[in-house]
GUNUMAR-872576 format. One line per 5 residues: number of its first residue (from 1); their letters; for each residue x, y, z of N, C-alpha, C, O. Coordinates in pm, 1 decimal. Last residue first. Layout:
% residues N
NUM> a> X:Y:Z:X:Y:Z:X:Y:Z:X:Y:Z | ...
% end
This chain:
% residues 211
211> xxxxx> 20724.3:-7436.4:14719.6:20668.9:-7563.4:14773.8:20762.5:-7680.7:14744.1:20733.0:-7794.3:14781.5 | 20824.0:-7226.2:14589.8:20875.3:-7249.8:14725.8:20824.3:-7379.6:14783.5:20875.2:-7427.6:14884.8 | 20680.6:-7215.3:14350.6:20821.4:-7253.4:14345.1:20879.3:-7283.9:14483.2:20975.1:-7360.5:14493.0 | 20430.2:-7126.4:14436.0:20442.5:-7261.4:14380.1:20587.3:-7309.1:14381.1:20615.4:-7425.8:14408.1 | 20488.1:-6868.4:14513.2:20440.1:-6963.4:14614.1:20452.3:-7105.4:14564.7:20481.7:-7195.9:14642.7
206> xxxxx> 20557.6:-6759.4:14266.7:20658.3:-6768.4:14372.1:20617.7:-6868.5:14478.4:20700.7:-6944.4:14528.4 | 20311.6:-6774.6:14132.9:20425.0:-6851.0:14081.1:20532.5:-6868.7:14189.8:20590.7:-6976.2:14204.2 | 20159.4:-6601.8:14289.5:20118.6:-6742.2:14279.9:20233.8:-6827.1:14228.6:20252.8:-6939.6:14274.9 | 20298.9:-6366.8:14241.2:20293.0:-6419.1:14377.8:20254.7:-6566.4:14375.7:20310.2:-6646.7:14450.7 | 20247.5:-6332.9:13971.6:20383.7:-6364.0:14013.8:20389.5:-6413.4:14158.2:20476.3:-6493.6:14192.9
201> xxxxx> 19966.9:-6287.6:13974.9:20024.9:-6393.8:13893.3:20163.8:-6432.5:13945.1:20194.0:-6550.8:13960.5 | 19934.3:-6066.6:14136.5:19874.1:-6193.8:14177.0:19939.1:-6309.9:14102.1:19963.0:-6416.5:14158.9 | 20072.8:-5879.1:13977.4:20119.1:-5909.8:14112.5:20063.0:-6042.0:14161.0:20135.5:-6121.8:14220.3 | 19919.2:-5866.6:13748.6:20055.3:-5918.9:13740.2:20107.9:-5960.4:13878.0:20176.9:-6061.2:13893.0 | 19689.4:-5754.1:13861.0:19681.4:-5884.1:13795.3:19819.8:-5947.6:13785.7:19836.2:-6066.9:13811.2
196> xxxxx> 19787.2:-5508.6:13947.5:19735.7:-5605.0:14045.4:19729.3:-5744.8:13985.7:19760.4:-5842.9:14053.2 | 19849.2:-5390.5:13701.6:19955.2:-5419.9:13798.5:19911.2:-5521.4:13902.0:19987.9:-5609.8:13940.1 | 19596.1:-5363.7:13592.1:19692.4:-5450.0:13525.7:19805.7:-5489.3:13620.9:19851.9:-5603.4:13621.8 | 19490.0:-5179.9:13774.1:19428.5:-5312.3:13761.3:19523.8:-5410.6:13694.4:19532.0:-5526.8:13734.3 | 19658.7:-4962.0:13723.9:19658.3:-5023.5:13856.2:19600.9:-5165.1:13849.3:19654.4:-5258.1:13909.6
191> xxxxx> 19587.0:-4907.2:13458.2:19724.3:-4944.2:13489.4:19732.3:-5014.9:13624.5:19802.8:-5114.7:13639.2 | 19322.3:-4836.7:13492.1:19352.8:-4954.0:13409.3:19494.7:-5002.3:13436.9:19520.7:-5122.6:13439.0 | 19359.8:-4606.6:13641.4:19291.9:-4720.1:13703.6:19317.4:-4848.6:13624.8:19332.2:-4956.1:13683.0 | 19480.7:-4444.8:13448.9:19557.5:-4483.7:13567.0:19493.8:-4604.5:13635.9:19564.1:-4693.9:13683.1 | 19268.9:-4412.0:13270.0:19391.4:-4476.3:13224.4:19473.7:-4526.9:13342.7:19529.3:-4636.6:13338.5
186> xxxxx> 19093.4:-4273.7:13436.5:19056.0:-4404.8:13384.6:19176.6:-4481.7:13335.8:19186.7:-4602.5:13357.2 | 19246.8:-4044.2:13472.6:19210.3:-4123.9:13589.1:19171.0:-4265.1:13545.5:19209.6:-4363.5:13608.5 | 19255.5:-3947.4:13216.8:19380.6:-3993.2:13277.6:19352.6:-4079.1:13401.0:19425.4:-4174.2:13429.8 | 18981.7:-3887.8:13184.5:19049.3:-3979.6:13093.3:19175.7:-4034.8:13156.8:19200.7:-4155.2:13151.6 | 18931.3:-3704.3:13389.4:18859.7:-3831.9:13389.7:18927.5:-3933.7:13299.2:18931.5:-4052.4:13331.5
181> xxxxx> 19105.7:-3497.8:13306.7:19122.2:-3560.7:13438.0:19054.9:-3697.7:13440.7:19113.2:-3795.3:13488.0 | 18998.7:-3429.6:13056.5:19134.7:-3482.5:13065.1:19155.7:-3556.1:13196.8:19215.9:-3663.4:13199.5 | 18746.9:-3333.9:13135.0:18756.6:-3448.1:13044.0:18894.4:-3512.6:13055.1:18906.1:-3635.0:13062.2 | 18829.6:-3116.3:13292.3:18753.5:-3225.2:13353.3:18760.9:-3350.2:13266.5:18779.2:-3460.5:13318.1 | 18952.2:-2957.0:13101.6:19032.7:-3008.4:13213.4:18962.0:-3126.2:13280.4:19025.9:-3223.5:13320.2
176> xxxxx> 18730.6:-2894.6:12941.8:18838.5:-2977.1:12887.2:18925.6:-3035.5:12997.6:18968.3:-3150.6:12988.7 | 18583.2:-2736.5:13122.2:18524.9:-2858.6:13065.8:18634.0:-2950.9:13011.8:18629.7:-3072.0:13033.8 | 18758.0:-2521.4:13172.1:18719.2:-2611.3:13280.4:18663.1:-2743.0:13230.0:18690.8:-2848.7:13286.7 | 18765.5:-2406.8:12915.6:18888.3:-2455.3:12978.5:18854.8:-2555.4:13088.6:18916.2:-2661.7:13097.3 | 18499.1:-2329.6:12885.6:18556.5:-2428.4:12794.3:18683.5:-2489.5:12853.3:18705.9:-2610.0:12841.9
171> xxxxx> 18483.2:-2138.0:13090.8:18393.5:-2253.9:13090.3:18450.1:-2365.4:13002.6:18448.9:-2482.1:13041.6 | 18672.6:-1954.2:13003.7:18692.8:-2021.7:13132.4:18605.5:-2146.4:13141.8:18648.8:-2248.8:13194.6 | 18551.1:-1871.6:12767.7:18677.5:-1944.9:12760.3:18707.3:-2017.8:12891.0:18760.2:-2128.9:12890.3 | 18329.8:-1736.9:12873.4:18310.3:-1852.5:12785.7:18437.7:-1936.8:12776.2:18431.3:-2059.7:12776.8 | 18451.7:-1531.4:13021.4:18366.1:-1629.4:13089.3:18349.1:-1755.4:13004.5:18353.3:-1866.9:13056.5
166> xxxxx> 18585.9:-1390.6:12819.3:18661.9:-1449.7:12930.5:18580.9:-1557.0:13001.0:18634.4:-1661.9:13036.7 | 18368.9:-1306.7:12660.9:18468.6:-1398.0:12606.6:18545.9:-1467.0:12718.4:18568.8:-1587.8:12713.1 | 18246.0:-1132.4:12842.3:18174.1:-1250.3:12792.9:18271.1:-1353.4:12738.5:18258.2:-1472.7:12766.0 | 18444.0:-938.1:12866.4:18405.0:-1016.5:12984.0:18331.7:-1144.4:12942.8:18352.9:-1250.9:13000.9 | 18446.4:-842.8:12602.9:18568.7:-897.6:12662.1:18536.1:-984.2:12783.8:18594.3:-1091.2:12801.7
161> xxxxx> 18190.7:-743.6:12572.1:18230.0:-859.2:12491.7:18355.9:-924.1:12548.6:18370.9:-1046.2:12543.2 | 18065.3:-669.0:12906.0:18124.4:-633.2:12778.2:18157.8:-760.3:12700.3:18153.9:-870.6:12754.9 | 17745.9:-723.4:13064.9:17887.5:-753.1:13047.3:17935.4:-698.8:12913.7:17857.2:-684.1:12819.7 | 17477.6:-673.1:13052.0:17559.9:-583.0:13131.9:17708.4:-609.0:13119.7:17789.3:-525.4:13159.8 | 17332.9:-818.9:12876.2:17340.7:-870.8:13012.7:17429.3:-785.8:13103.0:17453.7:-822.2:13218.0
156> xxxxx> 17366.8:-675.8:12637.2:17234.3:-683.4:12698.7:17240.4:-729.8:12844.0:17161.1:-684.4:12926.5 | 17690.1:-511.7:12689.1:17590.7:-582.4:12609.1:17460.8:-594.2:12687.2:17445.0:-530.7:12791.5 | 17886.6:-211.3:12708.0:17810.7:-318.9:12774.4:17708.4:-379.7:12678.1:17648.2:-309.6:12596.8 | 18187.5:-136.7:12563.1:18043.6:-128.7:12536.4:17969.6:-242.7:12606.9:17987.3:-358.9:12570.2 | 18463.1:-171.5:12603.5:18394.7:-60.2:12669.1:18244.7:-54.3:12652.7:18178.8:24.4:12720.6
151> xxxxx> 18580.5:-380.9:12465.9:18616.5:-361.5:12607.1:18532.8:-255.6:12678.0:18531.8:-250.7:12801.0 | 18471.7:-379.6:12211.2:18485.5:-506.3:12282.4:18509.6:-486.3:12430.8:18464.0:-566.1:12512.6 | 18492.4:-112.1:12129.3:18360.4:-169.7:12153.2:18372.6:-294.3:12240.4:18293.5:-313.4:12332.8 | 18769.8:-85.8:12104.1:18698.1:2.9:12195.9:18559.3:-49.4:12228.8:18512.1:-34.2:12341.5 | 18833.8:-285.9:11909.1:18880.7:-295.9:12048.0:18802.7:-208.6:12145.2:18772.2:-251.7:12256.4
146> xxxxx> 18565.6:-405.2:11704.7:18664.4:-299.7:11732.1:18706.6:-306.2:11878.9:18622.2:-330.0:11965.3 | 18542.7:-758.0:11637.9:18491.0:-640.0:11706.2:18600.4:-533.7:11719.4:18716.3:-568.0:11742.9 | 18670.5:-975.5:11540.4:18597.5:-892.5:11443.3:18544.1:-764.6:11506.5:18504.4:-672.4:11435.3 | 18769.9:-1108.2:11758.5:18862.9:-1025.7:11681.1:18793.0:-938.9:11577.9:18849.2:-839.3:11532.4 | 18545.2:-1254.3:11842.0:18595.4:-1143.9:11924.9:18685.6:-1051.1:11843.4:18678.4:-929.1:11857.9
141> xxxxx> 18518.9:-1443.8:11638.3:18410.4:-1350.6:11666.9:18456.5:-1230.1:11747.3:18412.3:-1117.7:11723.6 | 18764.6:-1580.3:11663.2:18732.6:-1506.1:11540.7:18623.4:-1402.8:11565.6:18633.2:-1288.8:11520.4 | 18732.6:-1695.1:11918.9:18838.5:-1596.9:11894.6:18810.9:-1514.9:11769.3:18831.5:-1393.6:11768.7 | 18508.4:-1863.0:11879.3:18510.2:-1762.5:11985.3:18613.1:-1653.3:11955.8:18583.7:-1534.2:11966.6 | 18595.9:-2025.1:11665.6:18478.1:-1939.4:11648.8:18475.2:-1829.8:11754.4:18443.1:-1715.2:11723.0
136> xxxxx> 18821.1:-2163.4:11776.5:18836.8:-2069.4:11663.8:18718.4:-1975.2:11646.7:18737.6:-1857.4:11616.5 | 18680.5:-2307.6:11987.9:18779.7:-2205.0:12018.1:18803.8:-2110.7:11900.2:18807.1:-1989.3:11919.9 | 18488.1:-2471.9:11835.4:18453.5:-2389.0:11950.4:18552.6:-2274.9:11970.8:18513.4:-2158.2:11971.1 | 18618.5:-2605.0:11603.4:18509.9:-2506.7:11593.1:18498.2:-2414.4:11713.8:18498.1:-2292.3:11698.3 | 18841.4:-2773.3:11631.4:18790.3:-2744.4:11498.1:18696.8:-2623.1:11496.6:18695.7:-2546.9:11399.9
131> xxxxx> 18892.5:-2790.2:11907.9:18998.9:-2750.1:11816.0:18942.6:-2702.8:11682.5:18990.0:-2604.0:11626.4 | 18645.4:-2868.2:11999.3:18709.4:-2751.6:12060.0:18817.7:-2698.2:11968.0:18833.2:-2577.2:11951.8 | 18607.5:-3100.9:11855.1:18528.6:-2984.1:11817.7:18583.0:-2856.5:11881.8:18568.5:-2748.2:11825.1 | 18780.7:-3270.9:11995.4:18810.5:-3236.4:11856.4:18732.6:-3112.9:11811.0:18785.4:-3029.9:11737.1 | 18650.5:-3281.2:12244.1:18790.0:-3236.8:12235.5:18821.3:-3191.4:12093.1:18881.4:-3085.9:12072.8
126> xxxxx> 18402.5:-3384.9:12170.4:18409.6:-3250.4:12226.7:18551.3:-3195.2:12219.5:18570.9:-3076.9:12192.0 | 18476.1:-3642.8:12085.2:18416.7:-3549.4:11989.9:18427.5:-3406.6:12040.8:18458.4:-3315.9:11963.5 | 18559.7:-3747.0:12329.5:18656.2:-3735.1:12220.6:18605.5:-3636.7:12115.5:18682.7:-3556.6:12062.7 | 18317.0:-3748.7:12463.8:18423.7:-3661.4:12511.5:18530.2:-3641.7:12403.7:18584.4:-3532.3:12388.6 | 18179.5:-3940.2:12310.8:18127.1:-3804.2:12322.9:18235.7:-3707.0:12366.5:18245.9:-3596.5:12313.3
121> xxxxx> 18330.6:-4169.2:12350.0:18321.8:-4113.5:12215.0:18273.9:-3968.8:12220.7:18321.5:-3884.3:12144.9 | 18530.4:-4144.2:12652.1:18409.9:-4179.3:12578.1:18413.4:-4116.3:12439.2:18489.0:-4022.5:12414.0 | 18829.9:-4279.9:12762.9:18766.4:-4160.8:12705.7:18645.6:-4204.5:12624.6:18656.4:-4291.6:12538.3 | 18909.8:-4526.0:12846.1:18931.0:-4415.0:12939.2:18861.4:-4288.0:12892.6:18836.4:-4198.0:12972.8 | 18899.5:-4731.6:12671.0:18776.6:-4701.9:12744.3:18791.8:-4588.9:12842.8:18698.0:-4557.7:12916.1
116> xxxxx> 19108.1:-4779.1:12505.9:19120.0:-4832.4:12641.8:18993.4:-4810.2:12723.7:18980.7:-4863.8:12833.7 | 19026.7:-4640.8:12278.7:19039.6:-4787.0:12272.7:19045.4:-4848.7:12412.2:18993.5:-4958.1:12434.2 | 19042.9:-4375.7:12370.1:18913.1:-4433.9:12333.0:18919.3:-4586.1:12335.8:18829.6:-4652.1:12388.2 | 19317.4:-4353.2:12408.9:19227.9:-4334.9:12523.1:19089.3:-4391.5:12494.5:19025.5:-4448.4:12583.0 | 19410.9:-4391.7:12146.6:19449.7:-4486.4:12251.8:19356.2:-4475.5:12372.6:19319.8:-4577.0:12432.0
111> xxxxx> 19295.6:-4168.3:12019.1:19261.0:-4304.4:11975.9:19292.4:-4405.1:12085.6:19211.6:-4493.2:12115.0 | 19413.0:-3949.4:12164.3:19268.1:-3968.9:12155.9:19232.1:-4113.5:12122.3:19148.1:-4174.1:12188.8 | 19669.3:-3863.0:12195.5:19633.2:-3987.2:12264.1:19485.3:-4021.5:12249.4:19436.8:-4113.4:12315.4 | 19718.1:-3618.3:12080.7:19795.7:-3732.6:12031.3:19750.2:-3866.3:12088.7:19787.6:-3971.7:12037.2 | 19520.1:-3461.0:12232.7:19505.0:-3490.7:12090.9:19589.5:-3609.1:12043.9:19537.2:-3694.6:11972.5
106> xxxxx> 19597.0:-3415.3:12506.8:19491.6:-3510.1:12470.6:19495.5:-3554.3:12324.2:19476.2:-3672.2:12294.8 | 19805.8:-3227.7:12526.5:19814.4:-3355.7:12597.4:19718.5:-3459.2:12540.6:19753.5:-3576.6:12527.6 | 19716.6:-3017.1:12370.2:19847.4:-3076.5:12340.4:19861.4:-3213.5:12406.3:19921.5:-3304.5:12349.2 | 19482.2:-2954.4:12505.9:19473.6:-3014.2:12372.8:19605.8:-3080.6:12334.8:19606.8:-3187.8:12274.2 | 19593.2:-2838.4:12734.4:19513.4:-2960.3:12747.2:19500.9:-3031.7:12613.5:19508.1:-3154.4:12607.2
101> xxxxx> 19715.5:-2613.4:12619.9:19797.7:-2713.5:12687.8:19722.2:-2845.8:12702.0:19780.3:-2952.8:12683.9 | 19490.8:-2474.6:12525.2:19591.1:-2524.2:12429.5:19679.7:-2630.9:12493.4:19715.3:-2728.7:12427.7 | 19364.7:-2414.6:12766.0:19297.4:-2498.7:12666.6:19398.9:-2558.9:12570.5:19393.9:-2677.6:12538.5 | 19557.1:-2243.9:12881.8:19520.3:-2368.3:12947.3:19453.8:-2465.3:12851.6:19482.3:-2585.0:12854.7 | 19552.7:-2035.1:12696.7:19676.8:-2110.3:12716.6:19649.9:-2243.3:12786.4:19712.5:-2344.2:12754.0
96> xxxxx> 19289.8:-1950.5:12734.8:19332.5:-2000.4:12603.8:19459.4:-2083.2:12617.5:19471.6:-2189.5:12556.6 | 19301.4:-1861.2:13000.8:19215.8:-1974.7:12965.6:19257.4:-2035.8:12832.2:19260.3:-2158.0:12817.6 | 19476.9:-1644.2:12972.8:19514.0:-1756.1:13060.1:19431.1:-1879.5:13028.1:19483.6:-1990.8:13027.9 | 19325.4:-1480.3:12804.7:19450.4:-1534.7:12755.3:19496.3:-1653.6:12840.2:19548.2:-1751.9:12787.2 | 19116.5:-1411.6:12977.8:19087.5:-1488.5:12857.0:19214.2:-1553.7:12802.5:19211.2:-1668.9:12759.1
91> xxxxx> 19253.3:-1262.0:13170.1:19185.2:-1385.5:13210.6:19156.6:-1473.7:13089.5:19170.4:-1595.8:13096.6 | 19345.6:-1045.3:13012.0:19439.9:-1133.9:13079.9:19375.5:-1266.5:13117.7:19436.0:-1372.2:13099.6 | 19182.7:-1013.5:12689.8:19197.2:-980.2:12832.6:19286.3:-1083.4:12900.4:19300.5:-1195.7:12851.9 | 19353.9:-996.8:12376.0:19272.7:-1072.1:12471.6:19290.6:-1017.4:12612.2:19401.2:-979.1:12650.4 | 19523.6:-872.5:12204.1:19392.6:-810.7:12225.0:19309.8:-880.9:12331.4:19205.9:-829.4:12372.6
86> xxxxx> 19749.7:-1023.0:12178.0:19766.0:-885.3:12224.7:19633.3:-817.4:12254.6:19630.3:-715.2:12323.2 | 19644.9:-1272.0:12076.0:19703.6:-1259.2:12208.9:19709.9:-1117.7:12261.3:19678.4:-1093.9:12377.9 | 19558.1:-1309.7:11821.4:19461.4:-1255.3:11917.4:19524.3:-1219.5:12051.2:19465.5:-1146.1:12130.6 | 19775.1:-1417.9:11691.0:19718.9:-1292.1:11640.5:19627.4:-1226.7:11743.1:19619.6:-1104.2:11751.3 | 19813.8:-1649.7:11839.2:19921.4:-1549.9:11832.2:19867.9:-1414.9:11786.6:19909.5:-1310.4:11836.6
81> xxxxx> 19572.3:-1777.8:11784.6:19603.2:-1738.1:11922.4:19711.7:-1630.9:11923.4:19703.5:-1533.6:11998.3 | 19604.2:-1823.4:11511.1:19494.0:-1740.6:11558.2:19520.1:-1690.1:11700.1:19493.2:-1574.2:11731.7 | 19821.9:-1997.3:11509.6:19832.7:-1867.2:11444.1:19725.1:-1772.0:11490.9:19750.8:-1652.9:11508.6 | 19705.6:-2211.5:11645.3:19821.6:-2143.6:11703.6:19840.6:-2005.8:11641.5:19871.5:-1909.2:11711.2 | 19509.2:-2285.3:11461.8:19469.2:-2233.3:11591.6:19584.8:-2159.2:11658.3:19563.9:-2055.3:11721.0
76> xxxxx> 19667.1:-2381.4:11253.4:19580.5:-2265.8:11230.5:19540.5:-2200.8:11362.9:19538.0:-2078.4:11375.3 | 19782.2:-2599.9:11383.8:19868.0:-2491.1:11335.6:19787.1:-2364.4:11310.3:19831.8:-2254.0:11341.3 | 19553.4:-2752.6:11430.0:19631.3:-2704.3:11543.7:19721.3:-2588.9:11502.2:19735.7:-2491.4:11575.9 | 19476.0:-2812.4:11168.8:19388.4:-2730.9:11252.8:19465.4:-2672.6:11370.7:19445.3:-2556.9:11407.4 | 19691.7:-2972.2:11093.4:19666.0:-2847.5:11021.2:19578.8:-2754.5:11104.1:19602.8:-2633.9:11110.0
71> xxxxx> 19662.2:-3184.8:11271.2:19784.7:-3106.0:11275.1:19766.5:-2971.4:11205.6:19818.1:-2869.4:11251.2 | 19420.7:-3296.8:11195.5:19427.7:-3227.0:11323.1:19550.8:-3138.2:11329.6:19546.0:-3029.1:11386.4 | 19325.4:-3248.6:10852.3:19407.3:-3312.7:10955.6:19414.8:-3228.4:11081.9:19415.2:-3105.4:11076.5 | 18991.2:-3233.5:10751.1:19113.8:-3156.2:10768.5:19196.7:-3221.3:10878.0:19144.6:-3247.3:10986.5 | 18839.8:-3461.3:10537.8:18862.5:-3422.9:10676.9:18995.9:-3349.4:10687.9:19099.1:-3396.8:10640.4
66> xxxxx> 18673.9:-3359.8:10241.2:18787.2:-3425.1:10306.0:18808.0:-3371.1:10446.8:18795.5:-3251.2:10471.6 | 18316.7:-3386.1:10229.6:18437.9:-3304.6:10221.7:18552.9:-3373.2:10293.4:18531.8:-3438.2:10395.7 | 18173.4:-3674.3:10068.0:18190.0:-3588.8:10185.5:18317.0:-3506.8:10173.2:18414.6:-3551.9:10113.3 | 18033.9:-3659.8:9741.0:18140.2:-3709.3:9829.1:18154.3:-3616.5:9949.2:18148.0:-3494.5:9934.7 | 17684.6:-3686.4:9684.3:17808.1:-3607.6:9681.6:17909.8:-3661.6:9780.5:17874.6:-3703.9:9890.6
61> xxxxx> 17555.7:-3985.8:9545.0:17561.9:-3892.9:9658.1:17691.5:-3814.6:9651.3:17796.2:-3869.4:9616.8 | 17453.8:-4002.9:9201.8:17544.0:-4042.5:9310.7:17547.0:-3938.2:9420.7:17541.7:-3818.0:9394.4 | 17110.4:-4023.2:9119.7:17235.7:-3948.6:9112.5:17326.0:-3988.4:9228.3:17279.0:-4005.6:9340.7 | 16968.1:-4339.0:9031.4:16976.4:-4220.7:9118.3:17111.5:-4153.7:9106.1:17213.7:-4219.0:9084.8 | 16891.7:-4420.9:8695.9:16972.0:-4446.7:8815.5:16978.0:-4322.1:8901.5:16991.5:-4211.3:8849.6
56> xxxxx> 16558.4:-4436.1:8575.9:16689.5:-4372.1:8576.4:16762.3:-4398.9:8707.1:16702.3:-4399.6:8814.6 | 16417.5:-4759.1:8516.6:16412.4:-4629.8:8585.0:16550.9:-4568.4:8587.9:16650.3:-4639.9:8600.9 | 16418.0:-4887.6:8185.1:16463.0:-4897.2:8323.9:16449.7:-4761.5:8390.2:16469.1:-4658.9:8325.0 | 16300.5:-4810.9:7949.2:16291.7:-4951.7:7988.2:16333.8:-4972.4:8132.6:16288.3:-5067.3:8196.4 | 16101.5:-4514.6:7930.1:16232.0:-4580.1:7953.3:16214.4:-4722.1:8002.0:16127.2:-4751.7:8083.7
51> xxxxx> 15875.3:-4465.0:7665.7:15890.2:-4489.0:7809.7:16022.3:-4561.1:7837.4:16051.1:-4661.3:7772.0 | 15862.5:-4462.4:7392.9:15937.2:-4354.9:7459.0:15954.2:-4375.2:7608.5:16037.9:-4310.2:7671.2 | 15698.7:-4666.4:7319.1:15841.1:-4678.9:7289.0:15924.3:-4573.6:7361.0:16042.9:-4594.2:7386.8 | 15452.6:-4572.4:7417.7:15503.5:-4703.6:7458.0:15654.0:-4715.2:7435.9:15727.1:-4766.1:7520.8 | 15424.8:-4317.9:7300.4:15420.6:-4334.9:7445.9:15483.7:-4464.0:7491.1:15558.4:-4467.5:7588.9
46> xxxxx> 15448.5:-4376.6:7027.9:15540.3:-4279.3:7088.1:15542.6:-4294.9:7239.5:15648.8:-4286.5:7301.2 | 15237.2:-4552.1:6992.1:15373.6:-4601.7:6975.7:15474.1:-4507.0:7041.3:15571.7:-4550.7:7102.3 | 15023.8:-4375.6:7030.2:15041.2:-4490.2:7119.4:15184.7:-4541.6:7112.8:15245.8:-4571.0:7215.6 | 15067.7:-4201.3:6819.0:15076.1:-4150.4:6956.1:15095.3:-4265.0:7054.4:15172.6:-4254.2:7149.7 | 15024.7:-4375.5:6604.5:15155.9:-4313.9:6623.2:15174.5:-4259.5:6763.8:15282.8:-4269.8:6821.5
41> xxxxx> 14756.6:-4433.4:6638.0:14854.7:-4541.1:6649.6:14994.9:-4485.3:6673.3:15073.0:-4540.1:6751.1 | 14650.9:-4177.4:6593.3:14630.5:-4241.8:6723.5:14732.3:-4352.5:6744.3:14788.6:-4366.1:6852.9 | 14735.4:-4143.5:6327.2:14779.8:-4048.4:6431.0:14767.7:-4111.1:6569.0:14858.6:-4101.5:6651.5 | 14605.8:-4349.9:6195.2:14752.2:-4347.1:6196.4:14805.2:-4254.8:6305.9:14906.5:-4283.9:6369.4 | 14336.6:-4274.3:6239.1:14388.5:-4401.7:6293.8:14541.6:-4403.9:6300.0:14600.1:-4453.0:6396.6
36> xxxxx> 14312.9:-4017.4:6108.4:14321.8:-4024.5:6255.3:14369.4:-4160.1:6307.6:14436.6:-4164.0:6410.6 | 14288.4:-3967.4:5842.5:14416.2:-4023.7:5886.7:14428.1:-4036.0:6036.9:14536.4:-4061.4:6089.5 | 14083.8:-3683.8:5873.8:14136.5:-3790.4:5789.0:14272.8:-3836.9:5839.3:14359.5:-3756.6:5873.7 | 14112.3:-3520.2:6152.9:14005.8:-3590.4:6080.7:14062.2:-3706.4:6002.9:14086.0:-3814.1:6057.7 | 14157.0:-3315.9:6445.0:14209.1:-3402.7:6339.5:14090.9:-3473.5:6274.0:13983.4:-3484.9:6332.8
31> xxxxx> 13982.5:-3155.2:6583.7:14114.7:-3102.2:6550.0:14177.4:-3184.8:6438.3:14242.4:-3131.2:6348.6 | 13740.8:-3239.0:6677.1:13746.0:-3187.8:6540.8:13880.7:-3133.1:6501.1:13893.4:-3070.7:6395.7 | 13719.5:-3363.1:6912.7:13714.2:-3217.1:6917.9:13721.4:-3155.6:6780.0:13709.6:-3034.0:6765.5 | 13756.7:-3623.5:6841.9:13621.3:-3583.6:6880.9:13607.7:-3431.8:6887.9:13498.3:-3377.8:6871.3 | 14034.9:-3608.2:6791.6:13941.2:-3645.1:6685.1:13802.0:-3596.3:6718.7:13735.6:-3534.9:6635.2
26> xxxxx> 14137.3:-3544.0:7042.1:14155.6:-3447.5:6932.5:14060.8:-3476.2:6817.2:14011.3:-3384.2:6752.1 | 14071.4:-3778.8:7170.4:14008.6:-3654.5:7214.6:14022.8:-3546.9:7107.8:13930.9:-3468.0:7085.8 | 14238.9:-3953.7:7037.7:14093.8:-3967.2:7018.6:14021.2:-3841.0:7061.5:13923.1:-3800.0:6999.4 | 14484.7:-3859.5:7138.4:14456.3:-3848.7:6995.4:14308.2:-3861.1:6966.0:14255.3:-3789.7:6880.8 | 14451.3:-3930.7:7403.7:14463.9:-3789.2:7369.0:14437.0:-3766.4:7221.9:14374.8:-3667.2:7183.7
21> xxxxx> 14453.6:-4200.5:7380.0:14327.1:-4136.6:7417.7:14331.7:-3987.2:7391.4:14230.0:-3924.8:7360.9 | 14729.7:-4221.7:7318.9:14629.6:-4261.2:7218.6:14494.1:-4200.0:7251.0:14425.3:-4152.3:7160.7 | 14848.0:-4139.0:7558.2:14866.4:-4057.5:7437.5:14764.3:-4092.9:7330.5:14716.7:-4004.9:7258.8 | 14752.9:-4348.5:7719.6:14723.7:-4208.3:7754.0:14737.5:-4119.6:7631.2:14651.5:-4036.2:7603.0 | 14862.4:-4574.8:7597.2:14716.8:-4555.6:7597.6:14679.7:-4410.9:7628.9:14585.4:-4357.0:7571.0
16> xxxxx> 15137.2:-4536.4:7646.2:15086.8:-4538.4:7509.5:14937.2:-4512.4:7503.2:14889.4:-4438.6:7417.1 | 15139.4:-4553.2:7925.7:15181.6:-4429.2:7860.6:15129.8:-4423.0:7717.1:15084.1:-4318.2:7671.3 | 15050.6:-4820.0:7954.2:14971.7:-4709.9:8011.1:15008.5:-4577.5:7944.7:14920.5:-4498.3:7911.0 | 15257.4:-4962.1:7831.8:15123.1:-4967.3:7774.4:15038.1:-4851.6:7825.6:14962.1:-4791.7:7749.4 | 15472.8:-4888.2:8007.8:15479.0:-4864.4:7862.7:15339.2:-4859.7:7800.9:15305.7:-4766.7:7727.5
11> xxxxx> 15401.3:-4980.0:8261.1:15402.2:-4834.6:8235.4:15407.8:-4802.1:8086.9:15353.9:-4700.2:8043.8 | 15182.7:-5268.7:8231.2:15313.8:-5206.3:8237.5:15303.9:-5055.5:8214.8:15207.0:-5008.6:8155.0 | 14961.6:-5420.6:8203.3:14970.6:-5339.8:8325.6:15102.8:-5263.8:8336.5:15131.1:-5202.0:8439.1 | 15013.0:-5545.7:7961.6:14892.5:-5463.3:7972.9:14898.2:-5372.3:8095.4:14846.5:-5260.6:8092.7 | 15242.9:-5693.0:8023.1:15253.9:-5577.8:7934.9:15132.9:-5485.5:7948.7:15146.8:-5363.2:7947.9
6> xxxxx> 15143.2:-5892.4:8187.2:15241.4:-5800.2:8242.7:15254.2:-5675.2:8156.3:15273.7:-5565.1:8207.7 | 14973.9:-6018.0:8005.2:14915.5:-5949.4:8119.9:15014.2:-5849.0:8180.5:14977.3:-5738.2:8219.4 | 15165.3:-6120.5:7829.5:15067.5:-6024.8:7780.8:15005.7:-5947.1:7896.0:14986.9:-5825.7:7887.0 | 15302.5:-6295.0:7998.9:15375.5:-6184.6:7940.0:15280.0:-6076.6:7891.0:15306.4:-5957.4:7906.7 | 15095.7:-6476.4:8051.9:15151.0:-6396.6:8160.3:15226.4:-6276.0:8107.1:15216.2:-6166.8:8162.9
1> x> 15063.6:-6588.1:7803.2:14954.6:-6510.3:7861.2:15005.2:-6420.7:7972.8:14963.9:-6305.5:7986.5
% end
C-alpha cells in the first residue's frame, strides 16, 4: 500500500495524468474520436515512462583558472617597468623603484611572515595584489596615453595624467613600506621574545649549577 501511495504522489504519475487529461481534452474538443482510450492510455504511459527516474546531475563547476606563479608575474612586471621607465616622470619612477624593492624583500617571505603572525592575511593579499594588479594596471593605463596628452593635458581635478600617476604610485609605495615595516617589526619582536626566553632559561640553569 505504501508503494502504491508513493507512486500516486510521484512525479511519474503526475506527468502521466497531465498528458492523459490532455488526451481527454482533445476527445471533448472533438479532435479525436474512435480509439480514444488507447490514445489516452498511450499519453499516460508516455508521461509516466518518459519522466526521468533520477534528477539530472548538476553540471560540474568550472575549474578555477590556474594561479600564475609569483615569479612569472614579477618577470612580467620587470619588463613593464623597463618599457615604461623612459616615459615615467622622475617622481613616479622613484616610487616604482621603491615598490619593486619592497616587493623583492616581502614576496619570498610572505608565507613565513604569515605563519609567524608578523603579517596579516589582509596585508599579504595587498602585497600580492600590488604585484598582480595594482602596479601593472597603473603602468599599463599610463602607457596607453600619448606622451603629449599624459604630460600636458589637465584632467578634471587640474592635474595631468603624469601628476596623477605620480601621486598614486607614491601612495602605493607608502602603503607597502608601512606593511613591510610592521611585518619586520613584528618579526623582530618575536626574535626579542625568543631571546628573552632563552636568556631566562640559561640564567636559571647557570644559577642551579652554581648551587
